[in-house]
C-alpha positions as CSV (number, residue, x, y, z in Angstrom):
1,M,-8.9,-18.8,-20.6
2,T,-10.3,-16.4,-18.0
3,Q,-11.8,-18.2,-15.1
4,V,-15.5,-17.3,-14.5
5,P,-16.9,-17.6,-11.0
6,P,-20.1,-19.6,-10.5
7,A,-23.4,-17.8,-10.4
8,L,-24.5,-16.4,-7.0
9,S,-26.5,-18.9,-5.0
10,Y,-29.2,-18.0,-2.5
11,I,-28.0,-17.4,1.1
12,T,-30.2,-17.1,4.1
13,P,-30.7,-13.7,5.9
14,R,-28.6,-15.1,8.8
15,Q,-25.8,-16.1,6.4
16,A,-26.0,-12.7,4.8
17,G,-25.7,-11.0,8.2
18,D,-22.7,-13.1,9.2
19,A,-21.0,-12.3,5.9
20,R,-21.7,-8.6,6.3
21,N,-20.3,-8.5,9.8
22,A,-17.1,-10.3,8.5
23,V,-16.7,-7.8,5.7
24,D,-17.3,-4.9,8.0
25,E,-14.7,-6.2,10.5
26,A,-12.1,-6.7,7.8
27,I,-12.6,-3.2,6.5
28,L,-12.6,-1.6,10.0
29,S,-9.6,-3.5,11.2
30,R,-7.5,-2.6,8.2
31,Q,-4.7,-0.2,9.0
32,S,-1.3,0.7,7.7
33,I,1.1,-1.5,9.8
34,R,4.6,-0.1,10.3
35,Q,6.2,-3.0,12.2
36,F,5.8,-6.7,11.1
37,L,6.8,-10.0,12.6
38,P,9.4,-12.1,10.7
39,K,6.8,-14.9,10.5
40,P,6.8,-16.1,6.9
41,V,3.7,-16.0,4.7
42,P,3.1,-19.2,2.6
43,R,3.3,-18.7,-1.2
44,E,-0.1,-20.3,-1.6
45,T,-1.6,-17.7,0.7
46,I,-0.2,-14.8,-1.3
47,A,-1.4,-16.4,-4.5
48,H,-4.9,-16.8,-3.0
49,L,-5.0,-13.1,-2.0
50,L,-4.0,-12.0,-5.5
51,E,-6.7,-14.2,-7.0
52,L,-9.2,-12.5,-4.7
53,A,-7.9,-9.1,-5.6
54,S,-8.3,-9.8,-9.3
55,R,-12.1,-9.8,-8.8
56,A,-11.9,-6.0,-8.6
57,P,-13.9,-4.1,-11.2
58,S,-12.0,-2.3,-14.0
59,G,-13.1,-0.2,-16.9
60,T,-14.3,-2.5,-19.7
61,N,-12.6,-5.4,-17.8
62,T,-9.1,-4.2,-18.8
63,Q,-7.6,-5.6,-15.6
64,P,-4.6,-3.3,-15.8
65,W,-2.7,-4.5,-12.7
66,K,0.7,-6.3,-12.7
67,A,2.0,-7.6,-9.4
68,Y,5.5,-8.5,-8.4
69,V,6.1,-10.5,-5.2
70,L,9.4,-10.1,-3.4
71,Q,10.6,-12.6,-0.7
72,G,13.9,-13.9,0.5
73,A,17.0,-12.8,-1.2
74,S,15.2,-10.8,-3.9
75,R,13.4,-8.8,-1.2
76,D,16.6,-8.2,0.8
77,A,18.6,-7.1,-2.2
78,L,16.1,-4.5,-3.2
79,V,15.9,-3.3,0.4
80,D,19.6,-2.9,0.6
81,T,19.9,-1.0,-2.7
82,V,17.0,1.4,-2.1
83,C,18.1,2.1,1.5
84,Q,21.5,3.1,0.2
85,A,19.9,5.4,-2.3
86,H,17.6,6.9,0.3
87,D,20.6,7.5,2.6
88,A,22.5,9.2,-0.2
89,L,19.6,11.4,-1.0
90,H,19.3,12.4,2.7
91,A,23.0,13.3,2.7
92,N,22.8,15.2,-0.6
93,P,19.3,16.6,-1.4
94,A,20.6,17.6,-4.8
95,L,20.2,14.0,-5.9
96,A,16.4,14.4,-5.8
97,A,16.5,15.2,-9.5
98,E,17.6,11.6,-10.1
99,Y,14.6,10.1,-8.3
100,K,11.3,11.3,-9.8
101,E,7.9,9.8,-9.6
102,E,6.3,9.0,-12.9
103,Y,2.9,10.4,-11.9
104,D,1.8,13.0,-9.4
105,Y,0.5,11.1,-6.4
106,Y,0.3,14.3,-4.4
107,P,-0.7,17.8,-5.6
108,E,1.9,20.4,-6.6
109,K,0.2,22.9,-4.3
110,W,-1.5,21.9,-1.0
111,V,-4.7,23.5,0.2
112,S,-7.1,22.9,3.1
113,P,-8.5,20.6,4.3
114,Y,-6.0,18.2,2.7
115,I,-2.8,19.8,4.0
116,D,-4.3,19.9,7.5
117,R,-5.1,16.2,7.4
118,R,-1.6,15.5,6.1
119,R,0.1,17.5,8.8
120,A,-2.1,15.9,11.5
121,N,-1.2,12.5,10.2
122,G,2.6,13.2,10.1
123,W,2.8,14.8,13.5
124,G,0.4,12.3,15.1
125,L,2.8,9.5,14.1
126,Y,5.9,11.4,15.0
127,G,4.5,12.5,18.2
128,L,3.7,8.9,19.2
129,L,7.3,8.0,18.5
130,G,8.7,11.0,20.3
131,I,10.1,12.6,17.1
132,T,10.1,16.3,17.5
133,K,9.7,19.0,14.8
134,G,13.1,19.7,13.2
135,D,14.6,16.4,14.2
136,K,15.5,15.6,10.6
137,D,17.7,12.6,11.3
138,R,14.9,10.7,13.2
139,M,12.4,11.7,10.6
140,H,14.7,10.3,8.0
141,A,15.1,7.1,10.0
142,Q,11.4,6.6,10.4
143,H,10.8,7.3,6.7
144,H,13.6,4.9,5.9
145,R,11.5,2.1,7.5
146,N,9.4,2.2,4.3
147,F,12.3,0.9,2.3
148,Q,12.7,-2.0,4.7
149,F,9.1,-3.0,4.1
150,F,8.7,-2.3,7.9
151,D,10.4,-5.8,8.3
152,A,7.5,-7.6,6.6
153,P,8.7,-10.8,4.9
154,V,6.7,-10.0,1.8
155,G,7.0,-7.0,-0.4
156,L,4.8,-6.3,-3.4
157,M,5.4,-3.9,-6.3
158,F,2.6,-2.9,-8.6
159,T,3.1,-1.6,-12.1
160,L,0.9,-0.3,-14.9
161,D,1.5,-0.1,-18.6
162,R,2.3,3.5,-19.5
163,V,-0.1,3.3,-22.4
164,M,-3.1,3.1,-20.0
165,G,-5.0,6.2,-19.0
166,R,-5.4,7.7,-15.6
167,G,-8.7,5.8,-15.1
168,S,-6.6,2.7,-14.6
169,L,-5.3,4.1,-11.4
170,V,-8.9,4.1,-10.1
171,D,-9.1,0.4,-11.1
172,Y,-5.8,-0.2,-9.3
173,G,-7.1,1.3,-6.1
174,M,-10.0,-1.2,-6.1
175,F,-7.6,-4.1,-6.8
176,M,-5.4,-3.1,-3.9
177,Q,-8.3,-2.6,-1.5
178,N,-9.5,-6.1,-2.4
179,L,-6.1,-7.4,-1.5
180,M,-5.8,-5.5,1.8
181,V,-9.3,-6.5,3.0
182,A,-8.8,-10.1,1.9
183,A,-5.5,-10.1,3.9
184,R,-7.4,-9.1,7.0
185,G,-9.7,-12.0,6.5
186,L,-6.7,-14.3,6.8
187,G,-5.3,-12.5,9.9
188,L,-2.6,-10.7,7.8
189,H,-1.9,-7.0,7.6
190,T,-0.6,-4.6,4.9
191,C,0.8,-1.2,4.4
192,P,0.4,0.4,0.9
193,Q,3.4,2.6,0.2
194,A,3.7,5.4,-2.3
195,A,7.1,6.1,-0.7
196,W,8.8,3.7,-3.2
197,N,7.6,5.6,-6.3
198,G,10.6,7.9,-6.5
199,F,12.9,4.9,-6.8
200,G,11.4,3.4,-9.9
201,K,14.6,3.5,-11.8
202,I,16.1,1.1,-9.3
203,I,13.0,-1.0,-8.6
204,L,11.7,-1.7,-12.2
205,P,14.9,-3.4,-13.4
206,H,15.2,-5.3,-10.2
207,I,11.8,-6.9,-10.5
208,G,12.1,-7.5,-14.3
209,A,9.4,-5.1,-15.3
210,G,9.2,-4.3,-19.0
211,P,10.3,-0.9,-20.5
212,D,6.6,0.1,-20.9
213,E,5.7,-0.3,-17.3
214,M,5.6,2.4,-14.6
215,L,5.6,1.9,-10.9
216,V,2.3,2.5,-9.2
217,C,3.3,1.8,-5.6
218,G,4.7,-0.8,-3.2
219,M,3.1,-2.7,-0.4
220,S,4.2,-4.6,2.7
221,L,2.4,-7.8,3.7
222,G,2.8,-10.0,6.7
223,Y,1.7,-10.4,10.3
224,A,1.6,-7.4,12.5
225,D,3.7,-7.0,15.6
226,E,0.9,-6.3,18.0
227,A,3.3,-5.2,20.7
228,A,4.9,-2.4,18.6
229,L,4.1,1.1,19.7
230,V,3.9,2.3,16.2
231,N,1.1,0.0,15.4
232,T,-1.2,1.7,18.0
233,F,-1.4,4.7,15.6
234,R,-4.8,4.8,14.0
235,T,-5.8,7.6,11.6
236,P,-9.2,9.3,12.0
237,R,-11.8,9.6,9.3
238,V,-14.2,12.5,8.8
239,P,-17.9,11.4,9.2
240,A,-19.7,10.7,5.9
241,T,-22.0,13.7,6.6
242,E,-19.0,15.9,5.8
243,F,-18.4,14.6,2.3
244,T,-21.9,13.5,1.2
245,T,-24.5,15.5,-0.6
246,W,-28.0,14.0,-0.7
247,L,-30.1,14.8,-3.7
248,D,-33.8,13.8,-3.4
């Protein structure tokens, strides 16, 4: 039976202000962490985060998300296998035909302003790490870190039944945002990763996903290494005035 939360109770203006500030701080402090500490995350904490994430809205309450949590030996085995495949792909780009994403995360043709933001993001990160344009080996090594979950002790894989429509990806985004913001409330950090998507043929059998499931993305979860240079990288956002139209 689906658990129904209790009805909302009255809270004082001060309590409302405190809650708002806590939510604001969780949202503003969320960032994609690319170096984690080996500190373990208790299973009950992960379960709690997934319960919170499940309160995300979804079209007609379809709740299309399926989450797979990888820790310990299962995590390490997947890391080893996908890292080997990624290295083989780097050595022989012709293998790209074997590793196709099941849905188009990015456009086939890039246009401004999106390509400009993408380039600024990539070169901002590489510049911070001293990776120069054309240094393909170091670029590969940095991209390779995705497939090590950036050393996070917890890896998550999210799947969707192929029968579902594209609208379910909207639902999925809200589910994942709930998870990431809730993680911040417990002092944890995350990194959502579409980088895994091309390796679905390896990942899906490993996690025991059914034949009708497709990979949506992966995620790293754990405690951030606050001393790591890579974690000082923060991406900018355009002001709301640039994407908002007011109609009175």
